[in-house]
C-alpha positions as CSV (number, residue, x, y, z in Angstrom):
1,M,24.8,18.0,-62.6
2,R,25.0,14.2,-62.9
3,K,21.7,12.4,-62.7
4,A,20.7,8.8,-63.0
5,L,17.6,6.8,-63.7
6,W,16.6,4.1,-61.3
7,T,13.8,1.6,-61.8
8,A,13.4,-0.8,-58.9
9,V,10.2,-2.4,-60.0
10,A,7.4,-1.8,-62.5
11,T,4.3,-0.2,-60.9
12,L,1.8,-1.9,-63.1
13,M,1.2,-5.6,-63.8
14,L,-1.4,-6.7,-66.4
15,S,-3.2,-10.0,-65.7
16,A,-5.9,-11.4,-68.0
17,C,-8.4,-14.3,-67.9
18,G,-10.2,-15.5,-71.0
19,G,-13.5,-17.2,-71.7
20,S,-15.5,-18.4,-74.6
21,N,-16.9,-14.9,-75.1
22,G,-13.6,-13.2,-74.8
23,G,-11.6,-12.0,-71.8
24,D,-11.7,-9.3,-69.2
25,T,-8.4,-7.5,-68.5
26,S,-7.7,-6.3,-65.1
27,Q,-4.8,-4.2,-63.8
28,A,-3.1,-4.9,-60.4
29,K,-0.3,-2.8,-59.0
30,Q,2.8,-4.7,-58.1
31,E,4.4,-4.0,-54.8
32,G,7.7,-2.2,-54.8
33,L,9.4,1.0,-55.6
34,T,9.7,3.0,-58.8
35,V,12.1,5.9,-58.9
36,S,13.0,8.1,-61.8
37,A,15.3,11.1,-62.0
38,E,15.9,14.0,-64.4
39,A,17.7,17.2,-64.1
40,G,16.6,18.8,-60.8
41,G,13.9,16.3,-60.0
42,T,13.2,12.9,-58.4
43,S,9.8,11.3,-58.4
44,G,8.1,7.9,-58.2
45,T,5.7,5.6,-56.5
46,F,5.8,3.0,-53.8
47,V,3.2,0.2,-53.2
48,R,3.1,-2.0,-50.2
49,E,0.3,-4.3,-49.0
50,G,-2.4,-2.3,-50.9
51,G,-1.1,1.0,-49.7
52,E,0.3,3.4,-52.3
53,V,2.5,6.5,-52.0
54,S,3.5,8.9,-54.8
55,F,6.3,11.3,-54.2
56,S,8.3,14.1,-55.9
57,S,11.1,16.4,-55.1
58,R,12.1,19.2,-57.4
59,E,14.6,22.1,-57.4
60,V,12.3,25.1,-57.8
61,E,15.1,27.6,-57.6
62,P,18.9,27.2,-57.1
63,G,19.4,25.2,-53.9
64,V,15.7,25.2,-52.9
65,Y,13.6,22.1,-53.1
66,R,9.9,21.5,-53.1
67,L,8.7,18.1,-51.8
68,E,5.3,16.4,-52.1
69,V,4.3,13.0,-50.7
70,R,0.8,11.7,-51.2
71,L,-0.7,8.7,-49.4
72,R,-4.0,7.4,-47.9
73,G,-6.0,10.6,-48.7
74,M,-3.4,13.1,-47.5
75,T,-0.6,15.2,-48.9
76,L,2.6,16.0,-47.1
77,T,4.6,19.0,-48.5
78,G,7.9,20.6,-47.7
79,L,9.9,23.6,-49.0
80,M,13.5,23.2,-48.1
81,D,16.3,25.8,-48.2
82,P,19.4,24.0,-46.9
83,A,21.7,27.0,-47.4
84,S,19.6,29.1,-45.0
85,G,18.7,26.1,-42.8
86,V,15.0,26.7,-43.1
87,S,12.2,24.4,-44.1
88,T,8.4,24.7,-44.0
89,L,6.5,21.4,-43.6
90,D,2.8,20.8,-43.9
91,G,0.2,18.0,-44.1
92,F,-3.4,18.2,-45.1
93,A,-6.3,16.0,-46.2
94,D,-6.9,15.8,-49.9
95,E,-10.6,16.3,-49.4
96,G,-11.2,19.9,-48.4
97,A,-7.5,20.6,-47.6
98,A,-8.3,20.3,-43.9
99,D,-5.5,19.8,-41.3
100,T,-4.8,16.2,-40.7
101,Q,-2.4,14.0,-38.8
102,L,-0.4,10.8,-39.3
103,G,-1.6,7.6,-37.7
104,D,0.2,4.3,-37.1
105,T,-0.7,2.9,-40.5
106,D,0.6,6.0,-42.2
107,R,3.9,5.9,-40.3
108,E,4.3,2.3,-41.1
109,L,3.8,2.9,-44.8
110,L,6.2,5.9,-44.8
111,A,8.8,3.8,-42.9
112,A,8.6,1.2,-45.5
113,L,9.0,3.8,-48.2
114,Y,12.0,5.2,-46.3
115,G,13.6,1.8,-46.2
116,A,13.0,1.3,-49.9
117,L,14.6,4.7,-50.7
118,N,17.6,3.9,-48.6
119,A,18.1,0.6,-50.5
120,E,17.6,2.2,-53.9
121,L,19.2,5.6,-53.8
122,P,22.9,6.2,-53.5
123,A,24.0,6.7,-49.9
124,G,24.9,10.0,-48.3
125,D,26.2,12.8,-50.5
126,A,26.4,10.5,-53.5
127,A,22.6,11.0,-54.0
128,A,21.4,14.0,-55.9
129,P,20.4,16.8,-53.5
130,E,16.7,16.6,-54.3
131,A,16.7,12.9,-53.7
132,M,18.7,13.2,-50.5
133,Y,16.3,15.8,-49.0
134,L,13.3,13.8,-50.1
135,R,14.7,10.7,-48.3
136,R,15.4,12.8,-45.2
137,A,11.9,14.3,-45.1
138,V,10.3,10.9,-45.6
139,G,12.4,9.6,-42.7
140,L,11.3,12.5,-40.5
141,W,7.6,12.1,-41.4
142,S,7.8,8.3,-40.7
143,Q,8.6,9.1,-37.1
144,N,6.2,12.1,-36.6
145,P,4.2,11.6,-33.5
146,T,0.5,12.1,-33.7
147,S,0.8,14.8,-31.0
148,V,3.2,16.9,-33.1
149,E,1.6,19.1,-35.8
150,L,2.5,18.4,-39.4
151,R,2.4,22.1,-40.2
152,R,5.5,23.8,-38.8
153,T,8.8,25.6,-39.6
154,V,12.1,23.8,-39.0
155,M,15.2,25.9,-38.6
156,G,18.7,24.6,-38.1
157,E,22.3,26.0,-37.9
158,Q,25.4,24.0,-37.0
159,G,26.5,24.7,-33.5
160,R,23.1,26.2,-32.6
161,G,20.3,24.2,-34.2
162,Y,22.4,21.0,-34.2
163,T,25.6,19.8,-32.7
164,M,27.6,17.1,-34.6
165,L,28.9,14.0,-32.8
166,C,30.8,12.4,-35.7
167,S,33.9,11.7,-33.5
168,Y,31.8,9.3,-31.3
169,A,30.8,7.1,-34.3
170,K,34.0,5.2,-34.6
171,C,35.2,3.5,-37.8
172,N,32.4,5.1,-39.9
173,G,29.8,3.9,-37.4
174,S,30.7,0.2,-37.8
175,Y,31.6,-2.2,-34.9
176,T,34.1,-4.2,-37.0
177,G,37.8,-4.6,-37.4
178,S,39.9,-2.6,-35.1
179,C,36.7,-1.1,-33.5
180,G,35.5,-4.6,-32.5
181,G,37.0,-4.5,-29.0
182,S,37.0,-0.7,-28.3
183,Y,34.4,1.7,-27.2
184,N,33.9,5.4,-27.4
185,W,31.1,6.3,-25.0
186,Y,29.0,9.5,-25.2
187,S,27.7,10.8,-22.0
188,Y,24.7,11.3,-21.9
189,A,21.8,10.4,-24.1
190,K,19.1,12.1,-22.0
191,H,15.4,13.1,-22.0
192,D,12.7,14.4,-19.7
193,C,9.4,12.6,-19.1
194,N,7.0,11.6,-16.4
195,K,9.9,9.9,-14.6
196,G,11.8,13.2,-14.1
197,G,13.8,15.8,-15.9
198,F,17.1,15.8,-17.8
199,S,19.1,15.7,-14.6
200,Y,17.4,12.5,-13.3
201,A,19.9,9.7,-13.7
202,G,17.2,7.3,-14.7
203,N,16.6,9.5,-17.8
204,Q,20.2,9.2,-18.9
205,Q,22.1,6.6,-20.8
206,I,25.8,6.3,-21.6
207,A,25.6,5.5,-25.3
208,Q,28.0,3.9,-27.7
209,L,27.1,5.7,-31.0
210,G,27.2,4.0,-34.3
211,D,26.0,0.8,-36.0
212,H,27.4,-1.7,-33.6
213,T,25.3,-4.7,-32.9
214,T,21.7,-5.7,-32.4
215,C,19.7,-8.6,-31.0
216,S,16.4,-9.3,-32.7
217,G,16.1,-5.6,-33.5
218,D,16.8,-4.6,-29.9
219,E,20.0,-3.3,-28.3
220,Y,22.4,-4.4,-25.6
221,Y,23.0,-2.9,-22.1
222,L,25.7,-3.6,-19.6
223,N,24.3,-5.3,-16.5
224,G,27.3,-5.6,-14.1
225,S,30.0,-7.1,-16.4
226,T,27.6,-8.9,-18.8
227,W,26.0,-7.6,-21.9
228,V,22.3,-8.3,-21.9
229,C,19.8,-8.0,-24.8
230,G,17.0,-5.6,-24.3
231,E,16.3,-2.0,-23.3
232,P,16.8,-1.0,-19.6
233,D,13.8,1.0,-18.5
234,H,15.0,4.2,-16.8
235,W,18.0,2.6,-15.1
236,S,20.6,4.9,-13.6
237,R,22.9,5.8,-16.5
238,P,23.4,2.3,-18.0
239,K,25.9,1.7,-20.8
240,V,24.0,0.9,-24.0
241,M,24.8,0.1,-27.6
242,G,22.6,-0.8,-30.5
243,N,21.8,-0.4,-34.1
244,C,22.8,3.1,-35.3
245,F,22.4,4.8,-31.9
246,G,22.6,8.5,-32.3
247,R,22.0,8.5,-36.0
248,C,19.3,10.7,-37.6
249,G,16.4,8.8,-39.2
250,G,14.5,5.6,-38.6
251,G,16.8,2.6,-38.2
252,C,19.9,2.9,-40.3
253,G,19.0,5.3,-43.1
254,G,20.9,6.3,-46.2
255,D,22.4,9.3,-44.5
256,T,24.9,9.4,-41.6
257,Q,24.3,12.4,-39.4
258,Y,25.3,11.7,-35.8
259,T,24.1,14.6,-33.6
260,L,23.4,15.5,-30.0
261,D,19.6,15.9,-30.5
262,A,19.3,12.6,-32.5
263,T,21.2,10.9,-29.7
264,N,18.8,12.3,-27.1
265,H,15.8,11.2,-29.1
266,D,17.2,7.7,-29.4
267,G,17.9,7.9,-25.6
268,C,14.2,8.6,-25.1
269,V,12.5,6.1,-27.4
270,R,15.0,3.4,-26.3
271,N,14.5,4.0,-22.6
272,G,11.0,2.8,-21.8
273,H,9.1,4.8,-24.4
274,M,7.7,4.0,-27.9
275,L,8.8,5.7,-31.1
276,A,5.7,7.9,-31.3
277,S,5.5,8.5,-27.5
278,A,4.4,12.0,-26.5
279,W,7.0,11.9,-23.8
280,C,9.6,12.1,-26.6
281,D,7.9,14.9,-28.6
282,D,10.4,17.6,-27.5
283,Q,13.4,15.4,-28.4
284,F,11.7,14.7,-31.8
285,V,11.1,18.4,-32.5
286,S,14.7,19.3,-31.5
287,A,16.1,16.6,-33.7
288,S,14.0,17.6,-36.8
289,D,16.5,20.1,-38.1
290,D,19.3,17.7,-37.5
291,E,17.7,15.1,-39.8
292,L,16.8,17.6,-42.5
293,F,20.0,19.7,-42.6
294,A,22.9,18.2,-40.7
295,P,25.8,17.1,-42.9
296,N,26.8,13.5,-43.2
297,C,29.6,12.3,-40.9
298,Y,31.0,9.9,-43.5
């Protein structure tokens, strides 16, 4: 199995100041990502604004991977068996191994790590399996709402646990070239919440899947015959398009799974709700197996 060694940035930086009686040497950790790989394993550290994450992913038996991510006094673990579509996830405090939960600061740090891994690791199936599943798990944890327990079992099977929507992500998800003036709408991105259930038209959006366009990090919706920047809040089935709509993971990650459950989760958090909104918990849980196990579309 082909492996590579990546070093994005050194994790330690030495700085010294001297005086007449000698100098004191202090160590400061430089911000950035360090990733190393060997046969069957990927590990490293990530430092951002004083927060530090250490991580590892190792093949513990053929096709089975054990993940560990440590940050801010907690440890996140995962045991992933892609062939059977089963993973067990957990999270606990380092002190006393008590159950814990992710807060906004934790999610922000994990989201930054996820972005760094996406930039550094090869995209999609070109990444070593242990690196790819680490990336996917970090992406999932970075979106884990406080109201969803970290300790759970995630199971997925194509056609039952997840439904692929690759055909709706035209031109490999890019809104360029021959795709620039054409659309391939998916009906519907839908959720249930305090506004109503799945059948309520205000909880449904007609979505253009893929990485099409964005306006200051937001998306576009069709208001009459005009595209408007923003997010319509529980309108009746508006047409919408944005950055990587329907794609698993936060933002545009290193993998390219477009699935039904991921589309519905996007349709919830982009329709008047926040990313970690409890109203979107059921869509997040349903999309968890998609993010961990669904194959890449391209």
